TORKOL-4160 file (C-alpha; in steps of 0.2 Angstrom, whole numbers, padded with zeros to 4 digits, m for minus):
416
<pt num="1" X="0000" Y="0000" Z="0000"/>
<pt num="2" X="0014" Y="0012" Z="0004"/>
<pt num="3" X="0023" Y="0008" Z="m0012"/>
<pt num="4" X="0007" Y="0012" Z="m0022"/>
<pt num="5" X="0005" Y="0029" Z="m0013"/>
<pt num="6" X="0023" Y="0034" Z="m0016"/>
<pt num="7" X="0022" Y="0028" Z="m0034"/>
<pt num="8" X="0006" Y="0039" Z="m0036"/>
<pt num="9" X="0015" Y="0054" Z="m0028"/>
<pt num="10" X="0030" Y="0052" Z="m0040"/>
<pt num="11" X="0019" Y="0050" Z="m0055"/>
<pt num="12" X="0010" Y="0066" Z="m0050"/>
<pt num="13" X="0027" Y="0075" Z="m0049"/>
<pt num="14" X="0041" Y="0067" Z="m0060"/>
<pt num="15" X="0027" Y="0060" Z="m0072"/>
<pt num="16" X="0019" Y="0077" Z="m0074"/>
<pt num="17" X="0036" Y="0085" Z="m0077"/>
<pt num="18" X="0040" Y="0072" Z="m0090"/>
<pt num="19" X="0023" Y="0076" Z="m0099"/>
<pt num="20" X="0026" Y="0094" Z="m0098"/>
<pt num="21" X="0044" Y="0092" Z="m0105"/>
<pt num="22" X="0039" Y="0081" Z="m0120"/>
<pt num="23" X="0024" Y="0092" Z="m0125"/>
<pt num="24" X="0007" Y="0086" Z="m0132"/>
<pt num="25" X="0015" Y="0079" Z="m0148"/>
<pt num="26" X="0029" Y="0068" Z="m0141"/>
<pt num="27" X="0019" Y="0063" Z="m0126"/>
<pt num="28" X="0005" Y="0058" Z="m0138"/>
<pt num="29" X="0016" Y="0046" Z="m0147"/>
<pt num="30" X="0022" Y="0038" Z="m0131"/>
<pt num="31" X="0004" Y="0037" Z="m0124"/>
<pt num="32" X="m0003" Y="0030" Z="m0140"/>
<pt num="33" X="0011" Y="0016" Z="m0140"/>
<pt num="34" X="0008" Y="0012" Z="m0122"/>
<pt num="35" X="m0011" Y="0010" Z="m0125"/>
<pt num="36" X="m0008" Y="0000" Z="m0141"/>
<pt num="37" X="0003" Y="m0013" Z="m0133"/>
<pt num="38" X="m0009" Y="m0013" Z="m0117"/>
<pt num="39" X="m0023" Y="m0019" Z="m0128"/>
<pt num="40" X="m0014" Y="m0035" Z="m0131"/>
<pt num="41" X="m0007" Y="m0036" Z="m0114"/>
<pt num="42" X="m0020" Y="m0048" Z="m0107"/>
<pt num="43" X="m0011" Y="m0062" Z="m0118"/>
<pt num="44" X="0005" Y="m0059" Z="m0108"/>
<pt num="45" X="m0001" Y="m0064" Z="m0090"/>
<pt num="46" X="m0015" Y="m0075" Z="m0097"/>
<pt num="47" X="m0025" Y="m0071" Z="m0080"/>
<pt num="48" X="m0013" Y="m0083" Z="m0071"/>
<pt num="49" X="m0006" Y="m0072" Z="m0057"/>
<pt num="50" X="m0020" Y="m0074" Z="m0045"/>
<pt num="51" X="m0023" Y="m0092" Z="m0050"/>
<pt num="52" X="m0004" Y="m0096" Z="m0046"/>
<pt num="53" X="m0006" Y="m0089" Z="m0029"/>
<pt num="54" X="m0021" Y="m0100" Z="m0025"/>
<pt num="55" X="m0012" Y="m0115" Z="m0032"/>
<pt num="56" X="0004" Y="m0112" Z="m0023"/>
<pt num="57" X="m0006" Y="m0110" Z="m0006"/>
<pt num="58" X="m0015" Y="m0126" Z="m0009"/>
<pt num="59" X="m0001" Y="m0137" Z="m0016"/>
<pt num="60" X="0016" Y="m0131" Z="m0009"/>
<pt num="61" X="0024" Y="m0147" Z="m0015"/>
<pt num="62" X="0020" Y="m0143" Z="m0033"/>
<pt num="63" X="0028" Y="m0126" Z="m0032"/>
<pt num="64" X="0042" Y="m0129" Z="m0046"/>
<pt num="65" X="0029" Y="m0137" Z="m0058"/>
<pt num="66" X="0016" Y="m0123" Z="m0056"/>
<pt num="67" X="0029" Y="m0109" Z="m0058"/>
<pt num="68" X="0038" Y="m0118" Z="m0073"/>
<pt num="69" X="0022" Y="m0121" Z="m0082"/>
<pt num="70" X="0015" Y="m0104" Z="m0079"/>
<pt num="71" X="0031" Y="m0096" Z="m0085"/>
<pt num="72" X="0031" Y="m0106" Z="m0101"/>
<pt num="73" X="0012" Y="m0101" Z="m0104"/>
<pt num="74" X="0016" Y="m0083" Z="m0101"/>
<pt num="75" X="0031" Y="m0083" Z="m0112"/>
<pt num="76" X="0020" Y="m0091" Z="m0126"/>
<pt num="77" X="0007" Y="m0078" Z="m0123"/>
<pt num="78" X="0021" Y="m0064" Z="m0125"/>
<pt num="79" X="0026" Y="m0073" Z="m0141"/>
<pt num="80" X="0008" Y="m0071" Z="m0147"/>
<pt num="81" X="0008" Y="m0053" Z="m0143"/>
<pt num="82" X="0024" Y="m0049" Z="m0153"/>
<pt num="83" X="0016" Y="m0058" Z="m0168"/>
<pt num="84" X="0000" Y="m0048" Z="m0167"/>
<pt num="85" X="0010" Y="m0032" Z="m0164"/>
<pt num="86" X="0021" Y="m0035" Z="m0179"/>
<pt num="87" X="0006" Y="m0039" Z="m0190"/>
<pt num="88" X="m0002" Y="m0023" Z="m0184"/>
<pt num="89" X="0014" Y="m0013" Z="m0188"/>
<pt num="90" X="0014" Y="m0019" Z="m0206"/>
<pt num="91" X="m0004" Y="m0014" Z="m0208"/>
<pt num="92" X="m0003" Y="0003" Z="m0200"/>
<pt num="93" X="0004" Y="0020" Z="m0207"/>
<pt num="94" X="0012" Y="0026" Z="m0190"/>
<pt num="95" X="0028" Y="0036" Z="m0190"/>
<pt num="96" X="0044" Y="0025" Z="m0188"/>
<pt num="97" X="0047" Y="0032" Z="m0170"/>
<pt num="98" X="0030" Y="0026" Z="m0165"/>
<pt num="99" X="0032" Y="0008" Z="m0172"/>
<pt num="100" X="0050" Y="0008" Z="m0164"/>
<pt num="101" X="0042" Y="0012" Z="m0147"/>
<pt num="102" X="0028" Y="m0001" Z="m0149"/>
<pt num="103" X="0041" Y="m0015" Z="m0153"/>
<pt num="104" X="0051" Y="m0010" Z="m0137"/>
<pt num="105" X="0036" Y="m0010" Z="m0126"/>
<pt num="106" X="0030" Y="m0026" Z="m0134"/>
<pt num="107" X="0046" Y="m0035" Z="m0131"/>
<pt num="108" X="0045" Y="m0031" Z="m0113"/>
<pt num="109" X="0031" Y="m0043" Z="m0111"/>
<pt num="110" X="0043" Y="m0057" Z="m0111"/>
<pt num="111" X="0052" Y="m0049" Z="m0096"/>
<pt num="112" X="0035" Y="m0048" Z="m0087"/>
<pt num="113" X="0034" Y="m0067" Z="m0088"/>
<pt num="114" X="0045" Y="m0067" Z="m0072"/>
<pt num="115" X="0029" Y="m0060" Z="m0063"/>
<pt num="116" X="0026" Y="m0078" Z="m0058"/>
<pt num="117" X="0040" Y="m0075" Z="m0045"/>
<pt num="118" X="0030" Y="m0061" Z="m0038"/>
<pt num="119" X="0015" Y="m0073" Z="m0037"/>
<pt num="120" X="0026" Y="m0085" Z="m0027"/>
<pt num="121" X="0031" Y="m0071" Z="m0014"/>
<pt num="122" X="0012" Y="m0066" Z="m0013"/>
<pt num="123" X="0008" Y="m0084" Z="m0009"/>
<pt num="124" X="0020" Y="m0084" Z="0005"/>
<pt num="125" X="0014" Y="m0067" Z="0012"/>
<pt num="126" X="0031" Y="m0059" Z="0008"/>
<pt num="127" X="0024" Y="m0045" Z="m0004"/>
<pt num="128" X="0036" Y="m0032" Z="0005"/>
<pt num="129" X="0051" Y="m0039" Z="m0005"/>
<pt num="130" X="0042" Y="m0035" Z="m0021"/>
<pt num="131" X="0037" Y="m0018" Z="m0015"/>
<pt num="132" X="0055" Y="m0014" Z="m0010"/>
<pt num="133" X="0061" Y="m0019" Z="m0027"/>
<pt num="134" X="0048" Y="m0008" Z="m0035"/>
<pt num="135" X="0052" Y="0007" Z="m0024"/>
<pt num="136" X="0071" Y="0006" Z="m0027"/>
<pt num="137" X="0068" Y="0004" Z="m0046"/>
<pt num="138" X="0056" Y="0019" Z="m0046"/>
<pt num="139" X="0068" Y="0030" Z="m0037"/>
<pt num="140" X="0082" Y="0026" Z="m0049"/>
<pt num="141" X="0071" Y="0028" Z="m0064"/>
<pt num="142" X="0064" Y="0044" Z="m0057"/>
<pt num="143" X="0082" Y="0051" Z="m0056"/>
<pt num="144" X="0086" Y="0045" Z="m0073"/>
<pt num="145" X="0071" Y="0055" Z="m0080"/>
<pt num="146" X="0076" Y="0070" Z="m0071"/>
<pt num="147" X="0093" Y="0069" Z="m0079"/>
<pt num="148" X="0085" Y="0066" Z="m0096"/>
<pt num="149" X="0074" Y="0082" Z="m0094"/>
<pt num="150" X="0088" Y="0093" Z="m0088"/>
<pt num="151" X="0100" Y="0088" Z="m0102"/>
<pt num="152" X="0086" Y="0089" Z="m0115"/>
<pt num="153" X="0086" Y="0071" Z="m0121"/>
<pt num="154" X="0074" Y="0065" Z="m0135"/>
<pt num="155" X="0058" Y="0054" Z="m0132"/>
<pt num="156" X="0066" Y="0037" Z="m0136"/>
<pt num="157" X="0077" Y="0039" Z="m0121"/>
<pt num="158" X="0062" Y="0040" Z="m0109"/>
<pt num="159" X="0056" Y="0024" Z="m0117"/>
<pt num="160" X="0073" Y="0016" Z="m0112"/>
<pt num="161" X="0069" Y="0021" Z="m0094"/>
<pt num="162" X="0052" Y="0013" Z="m0095"/>
<pt num="163" X="0061" Y="m0003" Z="m0101"/>
<pt num="164" X="0074" Y="m0001" Z="m0087"/>
<pt num="165" X="0059" Y="m0001" Z="m0074"/>
<pt num="166" X="0053" Y="m0017" Z="m0080"/>
<pt num="167" X="0070" Y="m0026" Z="m0082"/>
<pt num="168" X="0075" Y="m0020" Z="m0065"/>
<pt num="169" X="0060" Y="m0026" Z="m0056"/>
<pt num="170" X="0062" Y="m0043" Z="m0065"/>
<pt num="171" X="0081" Y="m0044" Z="m0059"/>
<pt num="172" X="0075" Y="m0039" Z="m0041"/>
<pt num="173" X="0062" Y="m0053" Z="m0041"/>
<pt num="174" X="0076" Y="m0065" Z="m0047"/>
<pt num="175" X="0088" Y="m0059" Z="m0033"/>
<pt num="176" X="0076" Y="m0061" Z="m0019"/>
<pt num="177" X="0070" Y="m0078" Z="m0026"/>
<pt num="178" X="0088" Y="m0084" Z="m0026"/>
<pt num="179" X="0091" Y="m0076" Z="m0008"/>
<pt num="180" X="0077" Y="m0088" Z="m0002"/>
<pt num="181" X="0087" Y="m0103" Z="m0009"/>
<pt num="182" X="0076" Y="m0105" Z="m0024"/>
<pt num="183" X="0082" Y="m0108" Z="m0042"/>
<pt num="184" X="0074" Y="m0107" Z="m0059"/>
<pt num="185" X="0083" Y="m0123" Z="m0064"/>
<pt num="186" X="0071" Y="m0132" Z="m0053"/>
<pt num="187" X="0056" Y="m0127" Z="m0063"/>
<pt num="188" X="0047" Y="m0140" Z="m0073"/>
<pt num="189" X="0034" Y="m0139" Z="m0087"/>
<pt num="190" X="0018" Y="m0150" Z="m0086"/>
<pt num="191" X="0005" Y="m0151" Z="m0099"/>
<pt num="192" X="m0008" Y="m0157" Z="m0086"/>
<pt num="193" X="m0004" Y="m0143" Z="m0074"/>
<pt num="194" X="m0004" Y="m0130" Z="m0089"/>
<pt num="195" X="m0021" Y="m0137" Z="m0095"/>
<pt num="196" X="m0028" Y="m0135" Z="m0077"/>
<pt num="197" X="m0021" Y="m0118" Z="m0075"/>
<pt num="198" X="m0029" Y="m0112" Z="m0091"/>
<pt num="199" X="m0045" Y="m0120" Z="m0088"/>
<pt num="200" X="m0047" Y="m0110" Z="m0072"/>
<pt num="201" X="m0040" Y="m0094" Z="m0079"/>
<pt num="202" X="m0049" Y="m0092" Z="m0096"/>
<pt num="203" X="m0063" Y="m0081" Z="m0088"/>
<pt num="204" X="m0049" Y="m0070" Z="m0081"/>
<pt num="205" X="m0041" Y="m0069" Z="m0098"/>
<pt num="206" X="m0057" Y="m0064" Z="m0106"/>
<pt num="207" X="m0061" Y="m0051" Z="m0093"/>
<pt num="208" X="m0043" Y="m0044" Z="m0095"/>
<pt num="209" X="m0045" Y="m0043" Z="m0114"/>
<pt num="210" X="m0062" Y="m0034" Z="m0112"/>
<pt num="211" X="m0055" Y="m0022" Z="m0099"/>
<pt num="212" X="m0039" Y="m0018" Z="m0109"/>
<pt num="213" X="m0049" Y="m0014" Z="m0124"/>
<pt num="214" X="m0062" Y="m0004" Z="m0114"/>
<pt num="215" X="m0049" Y="0006" Z="m0105"/>
<pt num="216" X="m0036" Y="0010" Z="m0119"/>
<pt num="217" X="m0046" Y="0010" Z="m0136"/>
<pt num="218" X="m0050" Y="0028" Z="m0134"/>
<pt num="219" X="m0032" Y="0034" Z="m0135"/>
<pt num="220" X="m0028" Y="0022" Z="m0150"/>
<pt num="221" X="m0044" Y="0028" Z="m0159"/>
<pt num="222" X="m0039" Y="0046" Z="m0156"/>
<pt num="223" X="m0023" Y="0043" Z="m0165"/>
<pt num="224" X="m0032" Y="0035" Z="m0180"/>
<pt num="225" X="m0044" Y="0050" Z="m0182"/>
<pt num="226" X="m0034" Y="0065" Z="m0176"/>
<pt num="227" X="m0016" Y="0069" Z="m0172"/>
<pt num="228" X="m0002" Y="0064" Z="m0160"/>
<pt num="229" X="m0004" Y="0081" Z="m0151"/>
<pt num="230" X="m0023" Y="0076" Z="m0148"/>
<pt num="231" X="m0018" Y="0060" Z="m0140"/>
<pt num="232" X="m0006" Y="0069" Z="m0129"/>
<pt num="233" X="m0019" Y="0082" Z="m0123"/>
<pt num="234" X="m0032" Y="0068" Z="m0120"/>
<pt num="235" X="m0019" Y="0057" Z="m0111"/>
<pt num="236" X="m0013" Y="0071" Z="m0099"/>
<pt num="237" X="m0031" Y="0074" Z="m0093"/>
<pt num="238" X="m0034" Y="0055" Z="m0091"/>
<pt num="239" X="m0018" Y="0053" Z="m0081"/>
<pt num="240" X="m0025" Y="0065" Z="m0068"/>
<pt num="241" X="m0043" Y="0058" Z="m0069"/>
<pt num="242" X="m0037" Y="0040" Z="m0066"/>
<pt num="243" X="m0025" Y="0044" Z="m0052"/>
<pt num="244" X="m0039" Y="0042" Z="m0039"/>
<pt num="245" X="m0044" Y="0024" Z="m0045"/>
<pt num="246" X="m0033" Y="0016" Z="m0032"/>
<pt num="247" X="m0044" Y="0023" Z="m0018"/>
<pt num="248" X="m0060" Y="0012" Z="m0021"/>
<pt num="249" X="m0049" Y="m0003" Z="m0023"/>
<pt num="250" X="m0041" Y="m0001" Z="m0006"/>
<pt num="251" X="m0057" Y="0003" Z="0003"/>
<pt num="252" X="m0067" Y="m0011" Z="m0005"/>
<pt num="253" X="m0054" Y="m0024" Z="m0002"/>
<pt num="254" X="m0053" Y="m0018" Z="0016"/>
<pt num="255" X="m0072" Y="m0019" Z="0019"/>
<pt num="256" X="m0075" Y="m0035" Z="0009"/>
<pt num="257" X="m0072" Y="m0047" Z="0023"/>
<pt num="258" X="m0084" Y="m0038" Z="0034"/>
<pt num="259" X="m0097" Y="m0039" Z="0020"/>
<pt num="260" X="m0094" Y="m0058" Z="0017"/>
<pt num="261" X="m0096" Y="m0060" Z="0036"/>
<pt num="262" X="m0112" Y="m0051" Z="0036"/>
<pt num="263" X="m0118" Y="m0062" Z="0022"/>
<pt num="264" X="m0115" Y="m0078" Z="0033"/>
<pt num="265" X="m0125" Y="m0070" Z="0047"/>
<pt num="266" X="m0140" Y="m0061" Z="0039"/>
<pt num="267" X="m0146" Y="m0057" Z="0022"/>
<pt num="268" X="m0153" Y="m0041" Z="0028"/>
<pt num="269" X="m0137" Y="m0035" Z="0036"/>
<pt num="270" X="m0127" Y="m0041" Z="0020"/>
<pt num="271" X="m0138" Y="m0030" Z="0009"/>
<pt num="272" X="m0137" Y="m0015" Z="0021"/>
<pt num="273" X="m0118" Y="m0016" Z="0022"/>
<pt num="274" X="m0117" Y="m0016" Z="0003"/>
<pt num="275" X="m0129" Y="m0002" Z="0001"/>
<pt num="276" X="m0118" Y="0008" Z="0013"/>
<pt num="277" X="m0103" Y="0003" Z="0003"/>
<pt num="278" X="m0111" Y="0010" Z="m0013"/>
<pt num="279" X="m0116" Y="0026" Z="m0004"/>
<pt num="280" X="m0098" Y="0028" Z="0002"/>
<pt num="281" X="m0092" Y="0026" Z="m0016"/>
<pt num="282" X="m0103" Y="0039" Z="m0023"/>
<pt num="283" X="m0099" Y="0052" Z="m0009"/>
<pt num="284" X="m0080" Y="0049" Z="m0012"/>
<pt num="285" X="m0082" Y="0051" Z="m0031"/>
<pt num="286" X="m0092" Y="0067" Z="m0029"/>
<pt num="287" X="m0079" Y="0074" Z="m0016"/>
<pt num="288" X="m0066" Y="0072" Z="m0030"/>
<pt num="289" X="m0077" Y="0077" Z="m0045"/>
<pt num="290" X="m0083" Y="0094" Z="m0038"/>
<pt num="291" X="m0067" Y="0102" Z="m0034"/>
<pt num="292" X="m0058" Y="0096" Z="m0050"/>
<pt num="293" X="m0072" Y="0103" Z="m0061"/>
<pt num="294" X="m0071" Y="0120" Z="m0053"/>
<pt num="295" X="m0052" Y="0122" Z="m0054"/>
<pt num="296" X="m0048" Y="0111" Z="m0069"/>
<pt num="297" X="m0041" Y="0125" Z="m0079"/>
<pt num="298" X="m0029" Y="0130" Z="m0065"/>
<pt num="299" X="m0024" Y="0112" Z="m0062"/>
<pt num="300" X="m0019" Y="0110" Z="m0080"/>
<pt num="301" X="m0010" Y="0127" Z="m0081"/>
<pt num="302" X="0000" Y="0124" Z="m0065"/>
<pt num="303" X="0005" Y="0105" Z="m0069"/>
<pt num="304" X="0006" Y="0105" Z="m0088"/>
<pt num="305" X="0007" Y="0123" Z="m0094"/>
<pt num="306" X="m0002" Y="0132" Z="m0108"/>
<pt num="307" X="0003" Y="0119" Z="m0121"/>
<pt num="308" X="m0010" Y="0107" Z="m0113"/>
<pt num="309" X="m0024" Y="0120" Z="m0112"/>
<pt num="310" X="m0036" Y="0108" Z="m0121"/>
<pt num="311" X="m0034" Y="0095" Z="m0108"/>
<pt num="312" X="m0044" Y="0105" Z="m0095"/>
<pt num="313" X="m0061" Y="0102" Z="m0105"/>
<pt num="314" X="m0057" Y="0084" Z="m0106"/>
<pt num="315" X="m0053" Y="0083" Z="m0088"/>
<pt num="316" X="m0070" Y="0091" Z="m0083"/>
<pt num="317" X="m0079" Y="0077" Z="m0092"/>
<pt num="318" X="m0068" Y="0062" Z="m0089"/>
<pt num="319" X="m0067" Y="0065" Z="m0070"/>
<pt num="320" X="m0086" Y="0063" Z="m0069"/>
<pt num="321" X="m0084" Y="0045" Z="m0074"/>
<pt num="322" X="m0075" Y="0043" Z="m0058"/>
<pt num="323" X="m0091" Y="0040" Z="m0048"/>
<pt num="324" X="m0096" Y="0026" Z="m0060"/>
<pt num="325" X="m0078" Y="0018" Z="m0059"/>
<pt num="326" X="m0080" Y="0019" Z="m0040"/>
<pt num="327" X="m0097" Y="0010" Z="m0040"/>
<pt num="328" X="m0090" Y="m0002" Z="m0053"/>
<pt num="329" X="m0076" Y="m0007" Z="m0041"/>
<pt num="330" X="m0089" Y="m0010" Z="m0027"/>
<pt num="331" X="m0100" Y="m0019" Z="m0039"/>
<pt num="332" X="m0086" Y="m0031" Z="m0044"/>
<pt num="333" X="m0086" Y="m0036" Z="m0025"/>
<pt num="334" X="m0104" Y="m0039" Z="m0026"/>
<pt num="335" X="m0102" Y="m0050" Z="m0041"/>
<pt num="336" X="m0089" Y="m0060" Z="m0032"/>
<pt num="337" X="m0099" Y="m0062" Z="m0016"/>
<pt num="338" X="m0114" Y="m0069" Z="m0027"/>
<pt num="339" X="m0103" Y="m0079" Z="m0038"/>
<pt num="340" X="m0109" Y="m0070" Z="m0053"/>
<pt num="341" X="m0092" Y="m0067" Z="m0061"/>
<pt num="342" X="m0098" Y="m0071" Z="m0078"/>
<pt num="343" X="m0111" Y="m0057" Z="m0077"/>
<pt num="344" X="m0097" Y="m0045" Z="m0073"/>
<pt num="345" X="m0088" Y="m0050" Z="m0089"/>
<pt num="346" X="m0104" Y="m0047" Z="m0099"/>
<pt num="347" X="m0107" Y="m0030" Z="m0091"/>
<pt num="348" X="m0089" Y="m0025" Z="m0095"/>
<pt num="349" X="m0092" Y="m0031" Z="m0112"/>
<pt num="350" X="m0107" Y="m0020" Z="m0114"/>
<pt num="351" X="m0096" Y="m0005" Z="m0109"/>
<pt num="352" X="m0082" Y="m0010" Z="m0121"/>
<pt num="353" X="m0094" Y="m0012" Z="m0136"/>
<pt num="354" X="m0102" Y="0005" Z="m0131"/>
<pt num="355" X="m0085" Y="0013" Z="m0130"/>
<pt num="356" X="m0079" Y="0008" Z="m0147"/>
<pt num="357" X="m0095" Y="0013" Z="m0156"/>
<pt num="358" X="m0097" Y="0029" Z="m0147"/>
<pt num="359" X="m0078" Y="0033" Z="m0151"/>
<pt num="360" X="m0081" Y="0029" Z="m0169"/>
<pt num="361" X="m0095" Y="0042" Z="m0170"/>
<pt num="362" X="m0090" Y="0055" Z="m0157"/>
<pt num="363" X="m0071" Y="0057" Z="m0161"/>
<pt num="364" X="m0073" Y="0062" Z="m0179"/>
<pt num="365" X="m0087" Y="0074" Z="m0175"/>
<pt num="366" X="m0081" Y="0081" Z="m0158"/>
<pt num="367" X="m0063" Y="0077" Z="m0156"/>
<pt num="368" X="m0055" Y="0073" Z="m0139"/>
<pt num="369" X="m0071" Y="0080" Z="m0131"/>
<pt num="370" X="m0081" Y="0066" Z="m0139"/>
<pt num="371" X="m0069" Y="0053" Z="m0133"/>
<pt num="372" X="m0071" Y="0060" Z="m0115"/>
<pt num="373" X="m0090" Y="0058" Z="m0117"/>
<pt num="374" X="m0088" Y="0041" Z="m0124"/>
<pt num="375" X="m0079" Y="0036" Z="m0109"/>
<pt num="376" X="m0091" Y="0044" Z="m0097"/>
<pt num="377" X="m0106" Y="0035" Z="m0105"/>
<pt num="378" X="m0098" Y="0018" Z="m0107"/>
<pt num="379" X="m0092" Y="0018" Z="m0089"/>
<pt num="380" X="m0110" Y="0021" Z="m0084"/>
<pt num="381" X="m0116" Y="0007" Z="m0095"/>
<pt num="382" X="m0103" Y="m0005" Z="m0089"/>
<pt num="383" X="m0104" Y="m0001" Z="m0070"/>
<pt num="384" X="m0122" Y="0004" Z="m0067"/>
<pt num="385" X="m0134" Y="0000" Z="m0082"/>
<pt num="386" X="m0127" Y="m0017" Z="m0086"/>
<pt num="387" X="m0133" Y="m0026" Z="m0071"/>
<pt num="388" X="m0151" Y="m0020" Z="m0075"/>
<pt num="389" X="m0151" Y="m0032" Z="m0090"/>
<pt num="390" X="m0151" Y="m0048" Z="m0080"/>
<pt num="391" X="m0164" Y="m0052" Z="m0066"/>
<pt num="392" X="m0151" Y="m0060" Z="m0055"/>
<pt num="393" X="m0140" Y="m0044" Z="m0055"/>
<pt num="394" X="m0154" Y="m0031" Z="m0055"/>
<pt num="395" X="m0154" Y="m0029" Z="m0036"/>
<pt num="396" X="m0136" Y="m0022" Z="m0037"/>
<pt num="397" X="m0143" Y="m0009" Z="m0050"/>
<pt num="398" X="m0156" Y="m0003" Z="m0039"/>
<pt num="399" X="m0144" Y="m0001" Z="m0024"/>
<pt num="400" X="m0132" Y="0009" Z="m0035"/>
<pt num="401" X="m0146" Y="0020" Z="m0041"/>
<pt num="402" X="m0151" Y="0023" Z="m0023"/>
<pt num="403" X="m0133" Y="0028" Z="m0019"/>
<pt num="404" X="m0132" Y="0039" Z="m0034"/>
<pt num="405" X="m0147" Y="0049" Z="m0028"/>
<pt num="406" X="m0140" Y="0049" Z="m0011"/>
<pt num="407" X="m0157" Y="0041" Z="m0005"/>
<pt num="408" X="m0150" Y="0031" Z="0010"/>
<pt num="409" X="m0138" Y="0045" Z="0015"/>
<pt num="410" X="m0152" Y="0058" Z="0017"/>
<pt num="411" X="m0163" Y="0045" Z="0025"/>
<pt num="412" X="m0150" Y="0038" Z="0038"/>
<pt num="413" X="m0139" Y="0054" Z="0039"/>
<pt num="414" X="m0124" Y="0042" Z="0038"/>
<pt num="415" X="m0113" Y="0033" Z="0026"/>
<pt num="416" X="m0107" Y="0018" Z="0035"/>
C-alpha cells in the first residue's frame, strides 16, 4: 500500500514533469504506443497471477511445476503478442518512431513473464520484497528521468527508462528468489498442470481482454482519427482523472471481509452493508469530482502549462466518470460475493462495445471531447446500467441508483 501511494506521488510529480517536457505531440506518441501494446497485454499474463497464488497455497509441494508451467504459458502468450504487434505494424501507417516504441514495449512482455516469481512471494505473504524492489527501481528511474529532462534528451530515451523499470523489477524478483534458496533450474513444465491452470484462468483472460480494450481503445482511436498532439492532450487529462482509482480498490478490499461475514449472518445485514458501501463510493467520487471541475483550468495550467490547455475540458468530463468507476469497483465485489463473475464480464463487455461505437461516432465529430463523453457514457453502461439487464443482478442496479441519488444517505444521515 505504501509503495502504491509513493508511486502515485512520484507519478504526479516526476510523471507530470516528463509530460510537460515532452509536450502534447511527443507525449501523444508515447501514450498511443503504451495504449496500443496494453490492448494486447492480457495475452501476456493469461490471467494466471492470482490463480498461481491460489495453487501455490493449496499445493506447496508442486511449487516448481506450477511456476515452470506458468512461466512457459506466459512466455508463449508474450510470443503471441509480438506476432500480433508485428502484423499490426505492417498494416498501419504510423511514424517509424511510434512503431519503434511499440516494438520495445511489446518485447518487454517477455520480461514480465517473471511476474510468476511475484506470485510466489504473494503466496508466502512476503509482498514487501516486491514492494521494496519496485520502490528502489522507481527512485532510480525517477532520477534518470530528471537527468534526461535537464539535459534535453529525446523521447526514445524515456522509453529506455520505462524498459529499465521493467527489467530492474524482474532482476529484483530473481535476486530475492535466489536469496530464499530457490532456483529457476528447478522449474518444470507439465501439460496437465498447464491445462488445469488455463481451464481456471480463461474467464480472467477474457475479462482482462475486455478491460484492456475498454480502458485503452479511446487513445488508440484518437490517433487514428486525429493527431499525436490530440492523444497527448487527452492522455494528460486521463492521467489526472485516473490517479484516484486506487482509492476504491483499497477501501473495497478492506471492507469486503466484513461484508462476506455479514452475508453468513444475515441477508438483511449483508444488503445493508453493501448499500452503505455503494453510498460511500458515490460520496467519495463526488468529493473528487466537484473540486476538480471548478479548478480544472488552474490544475492543467500549473501542472502541464499552456501547451496542454485543451486538456482542461477533457478533464472536466472524464473526471465525472470517476463516480461510476468507484461504483464499478464495489459492484465487482458484489459479483464475487454472489458468484456471478460471468455477469461481470458481460457487463464489462457492454461497456467495451459501447466505448468503441461511441468513439467511432464522437471522435470524428467532436474530437477529444467526444472521446471523453464516450468514456463517461460507457463507464455508466458497464458499471451501473449493465446489471439492469439480468434479473439475477438487478438488485445491485437498484442499490447503485439509490446511492447515486443519495437516498440512503439523506434517510439515515450516515454513510457507514
